[in-house]
PDB file of N, CA, C and O in Angstrom:
ATOM      1  N   MET A   1    -178.771 -78.034  32.570  1.00  0.00           N
ATOM      2  CA  MET A   1    -179.196 -77.545  33.883  1.00  0.00           C
ATOM      3  C   MET A   1    -178.229 -78.063  34.935  1.00  0.00           C
ATOM      4  O   MET A   1    -177.883 -79.244  34.906  1.00  0.00           O
ATOM      5  N   PRO A   2    -177.783 -77.230  35.858  1.00  0.00           N
ATOM      6  CA  PRO A   2    -176.900 -77.772  36.884  1.00  0.00           C
ATOM      7  C   PRO A   2    -177.493 -78.876  37.804  1.00  0.00           C
ATOM      8  O   PRO A   2    -178.713 -79.000  37.914  1.00  0.00           O
ATOM      9  N   THR A   3    -176.684 -79.614  38.412  1.00  0.00           N
ATOM     10  CA  THR A   3    -177.146 -80.764  39.294  1.00  0.00           C
ATOM     11  C   THR A   3    -177.809 -80.174  40.523  1.00  0.00           C
ATOM     12  O   THR A   3    -178.862 -80.668  40.926  1.00  0.00           O
ATOM     13  N   TYR A   4    -177.243 -79.134  41.145  1.00  0.00           N
ATOM     14  CA  TYR A   4    -177.775 -78.472  42.358  1.00  0.00           C
ATOM     15  C   TYR A   4    -178.505 -77.149  41.923  1.00  0.00           C
ATOM     16  O   TYR A   4    -177.963 -76.306  41.208  1.00  0.00           O
ATOM     17  N   LEU A   5    -179.772 -77.042  42.412  1.00  0.00           N
ATOM     18  CA  LEU A   5    -180.555 -75.877  42.030  1.00  0.00           C
ATOM     19  C   LEU A   5    -180.860 -75.036  43.226  1.00  0.00           C
ATOM     20  O   LEU A   5    -181.082 -75.568  44.314  1.00  0.00           O
ATOM     21  N   ARG A   6    -180.879 -73.742  43.063  1.00  0.00           N
ATOM     22  CA  ARG A   6    -181.370 -72.798  44.115  1.00  0.00           C
ATOM     23  C   ARG A   6    -182.901 -72.874  44.213  1.00  0.00           C
ATOM     24  O   ARG A   6    -183.547 -73.270  43.243  1.00  0.00           O
ATOM     25  N   PRO A   7    -183.474 -72.521  45.310  1.00  0.00           N
ATOM     26  CA  PRO A   7    -184.919 -72.613  45.440  1.00  0.00           C
ATOM     27  C   PRO A   7    -185.870 -72.039  44.360  1.00  0.00           C
ATOM     28  O   PRO A   7    -186.911 -72.608  44.030  1.00  0.00           O
ATOM     29  N   ALA A   8    -185.443 -70.887  43.843  1.00  0.00           N
ATOM     30  CA  ALA A   8    -186.274 -70.287  42.851  1.00  0.00           C
ATOM     31  C   ALA A   8    -186.259 -71.119  41.549  1.00  0.00           C
ATOM     32  O   ALA A   8    -187.296 -71.265  40.901  1.00  0.00           O
ATOM     33  N   VAL A   9    -185.127 -71.645  41.179  1.00  0.00           N
ATOM     34  CA  VAL A   9    -185.037 -72.495  39.994  1.00  0.00           C
ATOM     35  C   VAL A   9    -185.727 -73.871  40.199  1.00  0.00           C
ATOM     36  O   VAL A   9    -186.364 -74.417  39.298  1.00  0.00           O
ATOM     37  N   ALA A  10    -185.561 -74.394  41.432  1.00  0.00           N
ATOM     38  CA  ALA A  10    -186.148 -75.704  41.795  1.00  0.00           C
ATOM     39  C   ALA A  10    -187.695 -75.557  41.778  1.00  0.00           C
ATOM     40  O   ALA A  10    -188.393 -76.469  41.335  1.00  0.00           O
ATOM     41  N   ALA A  11    -188.232 -74.390  42.268  1.00  0.00           N
ATOM     42  CA  ALA A  11    -189.632 -74.253  42.263  1.00  0.00           C
ATOM     43  C   ALA A  11    -190.197 -74.176  40.846  1.00  0.00           C
ATOM     44  O   ALA A  11    -191.263 -74.724  40.566  1.00  0.00           O
ATOM     45  N   GLN A  12    -189.464 -73.479  39.937  1.00  0.00           N
ATOM     46  CA  GLN A  12    -189.814 -73.355  38.549  1.00  0.00           C
ATOM     47  C   GLN A  12    -189.776 -74.769  37.940  1.00  0.00           C
ATOM     48  O   GLN A  12    -190.689 -75.100  37.183  1.00  0.00           O
ATOM     49  N   TYR A  13    -188.846 -75.560  38.203  1.00  0.00           N
ATOM     50  CA  TYR A  13    -188.615 -76.856  37.697  1.00  0.00           C
ATOM     51  C   TYR A  13    -189.836 -77.744  38.117  1.00  0.00           C
ATOM     52  O   TYR A  13    -190.318 -78.536  37.307  1.00  0.00           O
ATOM     53  N   LEU A  14    -190.319 -77.615  39.346  1.00  0.00           N
ATOM     54  CA  LEU A  14    -191.336 -78.372  39.899  1.00  0.00           C
ATOM     55  C   LEU A  14    -192.733 -77.904  39.531  1.00  0.00           C
ATOM     56  O   LEU A  14    -193.718 -78.633  39.649  1.00  0.00           O
ATOM     57  N   GLY A  15    -192.781 -76.569  39.047  1.00  0.00           N
ATOM     58  CA  GLY A  15    -194.079 -76.027  38.631  1.00  0.00           C
ATOM     59  C   GLY A  15    -194.842 -75.495  39.882  1.00  0.00           C
ATOM     60  O   GLY A  15    -196.066 -75.373  39.828  1.00  0.00           O
ATOM     61  N   ILE A  16    -194.180 -75.193  40.946  1.00  0.00           N
ATOM     62  CA  ILE A  16    -194.835 -74.598  42.165  1.00  0.00           C
ATOM     63  C   ILE A  16    -194.183 -73.301  42.523  1.00  0.00           C
ATOM     64  O   ILE A  16    -193.146 -72.933  41.971  1.00  0.00           O
ATOM     65  N   SER A  17    -194.796 -72.605  43.452  1.00  0.00           N
ATOM     66  CA  SER A  17    -194.187 -71.274  43.817  1.00  0.00           C
ATOM     67  C   SER A  17    -193.095 -71.480  44.778  1.00  0.00           C
ATOM     68  O   SER A  17    -192.975 -72.509  45.443  1.00  0.00           O
ATOM     69  N   THR A  18    -192.255 -70.410  44.835  1.00  0.00           N
ATOM     70  CA  THR A  18    -191.066 -70.480  45.777  1.00  0.00           C
ATOM     71  C   THR A  18    -191.637 -70.457  47.156  1.00  0.00           C
ATOM     72  O   THR A  18    -191.015 -71.021  48.056  1.00  0.00           O
ATOM     73  N   SER A  19    -192.773 -69.851  47.399  1.00  0.00           N
ATOM     74  CA  SER A  19    -193.389 -69.775  48.769  1.00  0.00           C
ATOM     75  C   SER A  19    -193.790 -71.197  49.210  1.00  0.00           C
ATOM     76  O   SER A  19    -193.514 -71.592  50.343  1.00  0.00           O
ATOM     77  N   LYS A  20    -194.423 -71.946  48.337  1.00  0.00           N
ATOM     78  CA  LYS A  20    -194.829 -73.365  48.564  1.00  0.00           C
ATOM     79  C   LYS A  20    -193.604 -74.202  48.915  1.00  0.00           C
ATOM     80  O   LYS A  20    -193.638 -74.943  49.898  1.00  0.00           O
ATOM     81  N   LEU A  21    -192.548 -74.110  48.160  1.00  0.00           N
ATOM     82  CA  LEU A  21    -191.352 -74.784  48.302  1.00  0.00           C
ATOM     83  C   LEU A  21    -190.737 -74.503  49.704  1.00  0.00           C
ATOM     84  O   LEU A  21    -190.252 -75.388  50.410  1.00  0.00           O
ATOM     85  N   ALA A  22    -190.802 -73.189  50.038  1.00  0.00           N
ATOM     86  CA  ALA A  22    -190.254 -72.781  51.393  1.00  0.00           C
ATOM     87  C   ALA A  22    -191.058 -73.388  52.444  1.00  0.00           C
ATOM     88  O   ALA A  22    -190.499 -73.831  53.447  1.00  0.00           O
ATOM     89  N   LYS A  23    -192.317 -73.449  52.302  1.00  0.00           N
ATOM     90  CA  LYS A  23    -193.289 -74.042  53.346  1.00  0.00           C
ATOM     91  C   LYS A  23    -192.911 -75.574  53.442  1.00  0.00           C
ATOM     92  O   LYS A  23    -192.986 -76.123  54.540  1.00  0.00           O
ATOM     93  N   LEU A  24    -192.548 -76.206  52.443  1.00  0.00           N
ATOM     94  CA  LEU A  24    -192.219 -77.661  52.425  1.00  0.00           C
ATOM     95  C   LEU A  24    -190.912 -77.903  53.137  1.00  0.00           C
ATOM     96  O   LEU A  24    -190.609 -79.031  53.527  1.00  0.00           O
ATOM     97  N   ARG A  25    -190.088 -76.783  53.321  1.00  0.00           N
ATOM     98  CA  ARG A  25    -188.923 -76.991  54.067  1.00  0.00           C
ATOM     99  C   ARG A  25    -189.074 -76.781  55.599  1.00  0.00           C
ATOM    100  O   ARG A  25    -188.130 -77.018  56.352  1.00  0.00           O
ATOM    101  N   LEU A  26    -190.219 -76.353  56.028  1.00  0.00           N
ATOM    102  CA  LEU A  26    -190.457 -76.150  57.420  1.00  0.00           C
ATOM    103  C   LEU A  26    -190.401 -77.485  58.101  1.00  0.00           C
ATOM    104  O   LEU A  26    -190.768 -78.506  57.520  1.00  0.00           O
ATOM    105  N   ARG A  27    -189.934 -77.483  59.352  1.00  0.00           N
ATOM    106  CA  ARG A  27    -189.707 -78.788  60.039  1.00  0.00           C
ATOM    107  C   ARG A  27    -190.859 -79.705  60.079  1.00  0.00           C
ATOM    108  O   ARG A  27    -190.689 -80.910  59.893  1.00  0.00           O
ATOM    109  N   HIS A  28    -192.083 -79.177  60.324  1.00  0.00           N
ATOM    110  CA  HIS A  28    -193.275 -79.974  60.345  1.00  0.00           C
ATOM    111  C   HIS A  28    -193.812 -80.427  59.024  1.00  0.00           C
ATOM    112  O   HIS A  28    -194.742 -81.230  58.948  1.00  0.00           O
ATOM    113  N   ASN A  29    -193.182 -79.875  57.927  1.00  0.00           N
ATOM    114  CA  ASN A  29    -193.642 -80.320  56.606  1.00  0.00           C
ATOM    115  C   ASN A  29    -192.596 -81.067  55.793  1.00  0.00           C
ATOM    116  O   ASN A  29    -192.849 -81.495  54.667  1.00  0.00           O
ATOM    117  N   ARG A  30    -191.410 -81.216  56.390  1.00  0.00           N
ATOM    118  CA  ARG A  30    -190.356 -81.804  55.621  1.00  0.00           C
ATOM    119  C   ARG A  30    -190.597 -83.218  55.042  1.00  0.00           C
ATOM    120  O   ARG A  30    -190.063 -83.594  53.999  1.00  0.00           O
ATOM    121  N   ALA A  31    -191.441 -83.986  55.789  1.00  0.00           N
ATOM    122  CA  ALA A  31    -191.725 -85.281  55.219  1.00  0.00           C
ATOM    123  C   ALA A  31    -192.553 -85.267  53.948  1.00  0.00           C
ATOM    124  O   ALA A  31    -192.629 -86.273  53.243  1.00  0.00           O
ATOM    125  N   ASN A  32    -193.180 -84.126  53.645  1.00  0.00           N
ATOM    126  CA  ASN A  32    -194.029 -83.971  52.465  1.00  0.00           C
ATOM    127  C   ASN A  32    -193.261 -83.242  51.354  1.00  0.00           C
ATOM    128  O   ASN A  32    -193.814 -83.132  50.260  1.00  0.00           O
ATOM    129  N   GLY A  33    -192.109 -82.767  51.530  1.00  0.00           N
ATOM    130  CA  GLY A  33    -191.366 -82.021  50.564  1.00  0.00           C
ATOM    131  C   GLY A  33    -190.207 -82.809  49.968  1.00  0.00           C
ATOM    132  O   GLY A  33    -189.887 -83.902  50.435  1.00  0.00           O
ATOM    133  N   PRO A  34    -189.564 -82.238  48.910  1.00  0.00           N
ATOM    134  CA  PRO A  34    -188.425 -82.862  48.416  1.00  0.00           C
ATOM    135  C   PRO A  34    -187.115 -82.641  49.375  1.00  0.00           C
ATOM    136  O   PRO A  34    -186.997 -81.645  50.089  1.00  0.00           O
ATOM    137  N   ALA A  35    -186.259 -83.571  49.311  1.00  0.00           N
ATOM    138  CA  ALA A  35    -185.035 -83.477  50.115  1.00  0.00           C
ATOM    139  C   ALA A  35    -184.239 -82.211  49.685  1.00  0.00           C
ATOM    140  O   ALA A  35    -184.340 -81.772  48.539  1.00  0.00           O
ATOM    141  N   PHE A  36    -183.493 -81.668  50.569  1.00  0.00           N
ATOM    142  CA  PHE A  36    -182.697 -80.477  50.269  1.00  0.00           C
ATOM    143  C   PHE A  36    -181.402 -80.498  51.031  1.00  0.00           C
ATOM    144  O   PHE A  36    -181.233 -81.223  52.011  1.00  0.00           O
ATOM    145  N   VAL A  37    -180.478 -79.668  50.542  1.00  0.00           N
ATOM    146  CA  VAL A  37    -179.147 -79.541  51.241  1.00  0.00           C
ATOM    147  C   VAL A  37    -179.138 -78.131  51.810  1.00  0.00           C
ATOM    148  O   VAL A  37    -179.631 -77.182  51.200  1.00  0.00           O
ATOM    149  N   LYS A  38    -178.572 -78.032  52.976  1.00  0.00           N
ATOM    150  CA  LYS A  38    -178.414 -76.658  53.530  1.00  0.00           C
ATOM    151  C   LYS A  38    -176.901 -76.572  53.830  1.00  0.00           C
ATOM    152  O   LYS A  38    -176.395 -77.276  54.704  1.00  0.00           O
ATOM    153  N   LEU A  39    -176.174 -75.677  53.073  1.00  0.00           N
ATOM    154  CA  LEU A  39    -174.843 -75.567  53.124  1.00  0.00           C
ATOM    155  C   LEU A  39    -174.388 -74.059  53.425  1.00  0.00           C
ATOM    156  O   LEU A  39    -174.525 -73.198  52.557  1.00  0.00           O
ATOM    157  N   ALA A  40    -173.865 -73.779  54.629  1.00  0.00           N
ATOM    158  CA  ALA A  40    -173.507 -72.464  54.986  1.00  0.00           C
ATOM    159  C   ALA A  40    -174.681 -71.515  54.841  1.00  0.00           C
ATOM    160  O   ALA A  40    -174.517 -70.380  54.395  1.00  0.00           O
ATOM    161  N   GLY A  41    -175.881 -71.986  55.222  1.00  0.00           N
ATOM    162  CA  GLY A  41    -177.089 -71.090  55.147  1.00  0.00           C
ATOM    163  C   GLY A  41    -177.737 -71.116  53.804  1.00  0.00           C
ATOM    164  O   GLY A  41    -178.835 -70.575  53.673  1.00  0.00           O
ATOM    165  N   CYS A  42    -177.168 -71.683  52.820  1.00  0.00           N
ATOM    166  CA  CYS A  42    -177.648 -71.685  51.484  1.00  0.00           C
ATOM    167  C   CYS A  42    -178.449 -73.022  51.211  1.00  0.00           C
ATOM    168  O   CYS A  42    -177.927 -74.118  51.411  1.00  0.00           O
ATOM    169  N   VAL A  43    -179.663 -72.887  50.772  1.00  0.00           N
ATOM    170  CA  VAL A  43    -180.467 -74.025  50.444  1.00  0.00           C
ATOM    171  C   VAL A  43    -180.330 -74.411  49.001  1.00  0.00           C
ATOM    172  O   VAL A  43    -180.485 -73.575  48.111  1.00  0.00           O
ATOM    173  N   LEU A  44    -180.025 -75.745  48.743  1.00  0.00           N
ATOM    174  CA  LEU A  44    -179.857 -76.257  47.416  1.00  0.00           C
ATOM    175  C   LEU A  44    -180.739 -77.549  47.295  1.00  0.00           C
ATOM    176  O   LEU A  44    -181.000 -78.271  48.257  1.00  0.00           O
ATOM    177  N   TYR A  45    -181.155 -77.756  46.062  1.00  0.00           N
ATOM    178  CA  TYR A  45    -181.869 -78.966  45.790  1.00  0.00           C
ATOM    179  C   TYR A  45    -181.147 -79.797  44.683  1.00  0.00           C
ATOM    180  O   TYR A  45    -180.733 -79.231  43.672  1.00  0.00           O
ATOM    181  N   ARG A  46    -180.997 -81.127  44.870  1.00  0.00           N
ATOM    182  CA  ARG A  46    -180.489 -81.894  43.848  1.00  0.00           C
ATOM    183  C   ARG A  46    -181.583 -82.277  42.811  1.00  0.00           C
ATOM    184  O   ARG A  46    -182.695 -82.611  43.221  1.00  0.00           O
ATOM    185  N   ARG A  47    -181.314 -82.241  41.520  1.00  0.00           N
ATOM    186  CA  ARG A  47    -182.343 -82.473  40.519  1.00  0.00           C
ATOM    187  C   ARG A  47    -182.937 -83.854  40.636  1.00  0.00           C
ATOM    188  O   ARG A  47    -184.135 -84.048  40.431  1.00  0.00           O
ATOM    189  N   GLU A  48    -182.075 -84.834  40.974  1.00  0.00           N
ATOM    190  CA  GLU A  48    -182.558 -86.238  41.129  1.00  0.00           C
ATOM    191  C   GLU A  48    -183.555 -86.318  42.316  1.00  0.00           C
ATOM    192  O   GLU A  48    -184.502 -87.102  42.253  1.00  0.00           O
ATOM    193  N   ASP A  49    -183.369 -85.558  43.349  1.00  0.00           N
ATOM    194  CA  ASP A  49    -184.377 -85.547  44.512  1.00  0.00           C
ATOM    195  C   ASP A  49    -185.665 -84.900  44.094  1.00  0.00           C
ATOM    196  O   ASP A  49    -186.734 -85.294  44.562  1.00  0.00           O
ATOM    197  N   LEU A  50    -185.595 -83.936  43.242  1.00  0.00           N
ATOM    198  CA  LEU A  50    -186.781 -83.266  42.717  1.00  0.00           C
ATOM    199  C   LEU A  50    -187.633 -84.207  41.879  1.00  0.00           C
ATOM    200  O   LEU A  50    -188.847 -84.334  42.043  1.00  0.00           O
ATOM    201  N   ASP A  51    -186.893 -84.875  40.945  1.00  0.00           N
ATOM    202  CA  ASP A  51    -187.474 -85.943  40.083  1.00  0.00           C
ATOM    203  C   ASP A  51    -188.106 -87.029  40.930  1.00  0.00           C
ATOM    204  O   ASP A  51    -189.216 -87.461  40.617  1.00  0.00           O
ATOM    205  N   GLU A  52    -187.476 -87.480  41.958  1.00  0.00           N
ATOM    206  CA  GLU A  52    -187.953 -88.539  42.833  1.00  0.00           C
ATOM    207  C   GLU A  52    -189.261 -87.993  43.599  1.00  0.00           C
ATOM    208  O   GLU A  52    -190.231 -88.735  43.758  1.00  0.00           O
ATOM    209  N   TRP A  53    -189.250 -86.806  44.017  1.00  0.00           N
ATOM    210  CA  TRP A  53    -190.389 -86.194  44.707  1.00  0.00           C
ATOM    211  C   TRP A  53    -191.621 -86.141  43.759  1.00  0.00           C
ATOM    212  O   TRP A  53    -192.749 -86.461  44.134  1.00  0.00           O
ATOM    213  N   LEU A  54    -191.314 -85.697  42.457  1.00  0.00           N
ATOM    214  CA  LEU A  54    -192.419 -85.716  41.460  1.00  0.00           C
ATOM    215  C   LEU A  54    -192.944 -87.029  41.195  1.00  0.00           C
ATOM    216  O   LEU A  54    -194.160 -87.185  41.083  1.00  0.00           O
ATOM    217  N   ASN A  55    -192.071 -88.065  41.076  1.00  0.00           N
ATOM    218  CA  ASN A  55    -192.545 -89.340  40.824  1.00  0.00           C
ATOM    219  C   ASN A  55    -193.385 -89.966  41.932  1.00  0.00           C
ATOM    220  O   ASN A  55    -194.245 -90.807  41.671  1.00  0.00           O
ATOM    221  N   GLN A  56    -193.128 -89.545  43.178  1.00  0.00           N
ATOM    222  CA  GLN A  56    -193.945 -90.001  44.352  1.00  0.00           C
ATOM    223  C   GLN A  56    -195.330 -89.437  44.348  1.00  0.00           C
ATOM    224  O   GLN A  56    -196.211 -89.934  45.049  1.00  0.00           O
ATOM    225  N   HIS A  57    -195.549 -88.338  43.516  1.00  0.00           N
ATOM    226  CA  HIS A  57    -196.815 -87.732  43.497  1.00  0.00           C
ATOM    227  C   HIS A  57    -197.547 -88.032  42.135  1.00  0.00           C
ATOM    228  O   HIS A  57    -198.537 -87.392  41.780  1.00  0.00           O
ATOM    229  N   LEU A  58    -197.047 -88.943  41.476  1.00  0.00           N
ATOM    230  CA  LEU A  58    -197.659 -89.380  40.148  1.00  0.00           C
ATOM    231  C   LEU A  58    -198.987 -90.037  40.358  1.00  0.00           C
ATOM    232  O   LEU A  58    -199.096 -90.986  41.134  1.00  0.00           O
ATOM    233  N   VAL A  59    -199.957 -89.576  39.713  1.00  0.00           N
ATOM    234  CA  VAL A  59    -201.348 -90.121  39.755  1.00  0.00           C
ATOM    235  C   VAL A  59    -201.592 -90.919  38.483  1.00  0.00           C
ATOM    236  O   VAL A  59    -201.488 -90.361  37.391  1.00  0.00           O
ATOM    237  N   GLN A  60    -201.899 -92.147  38.581  1.00  0.00           N
ATOM    238  CA  GLN A  60    -202.206 -92.969  37.396  1.00  0.00           C
ATOM    239  C   GLN A  60    -203.669 -93.363  37.402  1.00  0.00           C
ATOM    240  O   GLN A  60    -204.306 -93.554  38.438  1.00  0.00           O
ATOM    241  N   GLY A  61    -204.156 -93.471  36.186  1.00  0.00           N
ATOM    242  CA  GLY A  61    -205.492 -93.964  35.924  1.00  0.00           C
ATOM    243  C   GLY A  61    -206.572 -93.437  36.695  1.00  0.00           C
ATOM    244  O   GLY A  61    -207.721 -93.833  36.500  1.00  0.00           O
TER     245      GLY A  61
END
């Protein structure tokens, strides 16, 4: 899997909808979503940032 993922692939990797991922990119929700890169209008996610975001939401016991 490539290091940088497009939103559709990133959403599938996270197990959420592309719509939910897009909502997490909105300015008022950014603190709750995974970090992303915006390059020339293209949104990309680093796999390590997605893994970190998942780990922050880990529920134990």
